[in-house]
C-alpha positions, 0 to 999 in steps of 0.5 A, spaced: 499 500 499 503 505 497 498 511 501 493 510 506 486 510 503 483 517 502 476 515 505 480 514 511 480 522 512 473 523 511 466 519 513 464 518 506 459 512 503 466 508 503 467 508 510 460 508 512 459 501 509 465 499 513 463 502 519 460 496 522 466 492 522 470 497 525 464 497 530 465 489 532 473 490 532 471 496 537 468 491 541 473 486 540 478 491 543 474 493 549 473 485 551 480 484 550 482 490 555 476 487 559 480 481 559 487 484 562 483 488 567 480 481 570 486 478 570 484 472 565 490 475 560 495 477 564 501 483 563 508 480 564 512 485 569 518 487 568 525 489 573 526 494 568 521 501 566 519 500 560 517 506 556 512 505 549 513 510 543 506 508 539 501 511 536 493 510 535 493 510 527 496 506 521 501 509 517 507 513 520 507 519 525 514 520 526 515 515 533 521 512 530 526 518 530 522 520 536 524 513 540 531 515 538 531 522 541 528 519 547 534 514 547 539 520 546 536 524 552 535 519 556 543 516 556 545 524 557 541 524 563 545 517 565 541 512 563 543 505 559 537 505 554 535 499 550 530 498 544 525 493 543 521 492 537 517 487 533 522 487 527 516 489 521 520 487 515 524 482 517 523 474 519 517 473 524 522 472 531 518 468 535 524 467 540 528 474 542 533 476 538 538 481 540 541 485 534 549 484 532 553 488 527 551 482 522 544 483 522 541 486 516 534 489 514 532 482 511 534 479 518 531 483 523 527 489 520 529 496 517 527 500 523 530 496 528 537 496 524 536 503 523 535 504 530 542 499 532 546 503 528 544 510 529 543 510 537 548 504 539 544 501 544 541 494 545 536 492 540 531 486 541 526 484 536 521 479 537 513 478 536 512 478 543 515 484 546 514 482 553 519 476 551 524 481 548 524 486 555 526 480 559 532 478 553 534 485 555 533 484 562 537 478 562 543 479 557 544 486 557 546 492 562 540 496 560 536 500 566 531 503 561 527 500 555 524 503 550 519 500 545 518 502 538 511 502 537 507 496 541 501 501 544 496 496 543 501 490 546 498 489 552 502 483 555 508 488 555 508 492 562 510 499 561 511 505 566 508 510 561 505 511 554 507 516 549 502 517 544 505 520 537 500 523 532 501 526 525 498 533 526 497 534 518 492 528 518 490 527 525 486 521 527 483 521 520 475 521 521 476 518 528 473 511 526 477 504 527 480 500 522 477 499 516 473 504 516 478 509 518 485 509 520 485 508 527 487 502 531 484 504 538 478 509 539 480 516 540 478 516 548 485 512 548 489 519 548 486 520 555 490 514 558 496 517 555 502 520 559 505 524 554 502 526 547 507 528 542 505 532 535 509 532 529 508 538 526 510 538 518 516 542 516 515 548 512 521 552 513 519 555 519 516 554 526 508 552 525 503 558 526 499 558 532 493 558 527 495 551 524 496 548 531 489 550 533 486 547 527 491 540 528 489 540 535 481 540 533 483 535 528 486 531 534 481 532 540 475 535 537 473 542 539 475 542 547 483 542 546 487 541 552 491 547 553 496 543 557 498 539 550 497 544 545 504 546 544 508 539 545 510 538 538 517 536 534 519 537 527 523 532 522 528 536 519 532 534 513 539 534 514 546 533 510 546 528 504 550 523 504 552 520 497 551 512 498 557 510 494 562 514 497 560 516 504 561 523 502 557 529 505 554 535 502 549 540 505 542 541 503 543 548 500 547 545 494 540 541 492 536 548 492 533 549 486 534 542 483 530 537 480 531 531 484 527 524 485 525 523 492 524 515 493 521 513 500 518 506 502 516 509 509 509 509 513 508 517 510 512 518 504 508 525 503 511 528 509 518 526 506 517 529 499 513 536 503 519 536 507 524 537 501 520 541 497 520 546 503 528 546 502 527 549 495 528 542 491 523 541 486 521 534 488 519 528 483 516 524 488 516 516 488 512 513 494 513 505 495 510 501 500 512 501 507 518 497 508 519 496 501 525 491 499 529 495 494 531 493 487 536 498 482 530 499 478 527 503 484 533 508 483 534 508 476 531 514 472 533 516 465 536 522 467 542 525 471 538 528 477 540 526 484 536 520 488 534 522 495 532 517 499 530 516 507 535 514 513 530 508 514 531 506 507 538 507 506 540 501 511 536 496 506 541 499 500 548 498 505 549 491 501 547 493 495 551 493 489 551 497 483 548 504 486 550 510 482 553 516 485 547 519 484 543 516 490 543 520 496 541 519 504 537 525 507 539 525 514 534 527 519 534 532 525 528 532 530 527 539 533 523 539 539 519 545 541 520 547 549 514 544 551 515 537 549 522 538 551 520 539 558 515 534 558 520 529 556 525 531 561 520 531 566 518 524 565 525 522 566 526 526 572 520 522 575 523 515 573 530 517 576 526 519 583 522 513 582 528 508 581 532 511 587 526 509 591 525 503 588 518 505 586 517 503 579 511 502 577 506 502 571 505 509 569 509 514 573 506 516 579 506 523 580 508 524 572 503 529 568 506 530 561 499 532 559 
């Protein structure tokens, strides 16, 4: 699927036709949560605090770059982070697999390999994230675990849920799949410990009126003033030529026509960010976790080919790449409100660790 269905943004006749299935899905979700509350299904406890960085909707929201930023900030504060993931795009691991330098996207998934290379921390993949956390506890010296996605993985105990939202698409038509883009109902936001909204990169900070419209999409008419400014942006950074490793500034491409190729959850966000930098973008969207071939990157001209970091890890072992292919590094920029909320979460966890009182959902923390 190259893009999300357009009717997921509207309550059109197509969405209405599928709504009965969504209604059934919502009751299945409620029943599952009830089974966990009653103890019929059990959450697996963890000796280490687990922080989930996830989303309610299908498609890219920027949670993986935000997860990497959280790892960096916690490490700077003295923690020893690790990451768990399901490992989409790689084999289905029924038993936890700790990544090594030999792993590739085909053996462990593109996002886990990217996080392993960028963050230089233990990364474990498994369809059972609770088992992945247990492997981290047993075989590493980590003292905090971040789960890249996994908001709906109730078997895994967590101390905090961070919900990431695409500020442009919001929650779509606010209906569950398949009538809408949601994995859980909008009411789930009330239980989030922190909400981070990705603002689009337009070459400048998002304006107040844009934020207001965005939050109306997400929360409806009643906007929670405490979270309305917790935003971040993904900024295009330096370009790295894959064939040589040489880096150049984005400014060298301003005004030029480029081929932008992206196999991520929301490729349009990548294309728009390049256009905001002054590039003339010829967009080539591909399905999320796409397995590249040389044909995907070959065009009948000499224009540069720009790809995302997530896609670049899948091309490391590919032979025959021309010097036209460049990776666009991503820099994440948190605004002051979101940075303060994350710092408050870290302080709360540190205080809880000192008093040996790490419990699911941090006591005393309010990032909203």
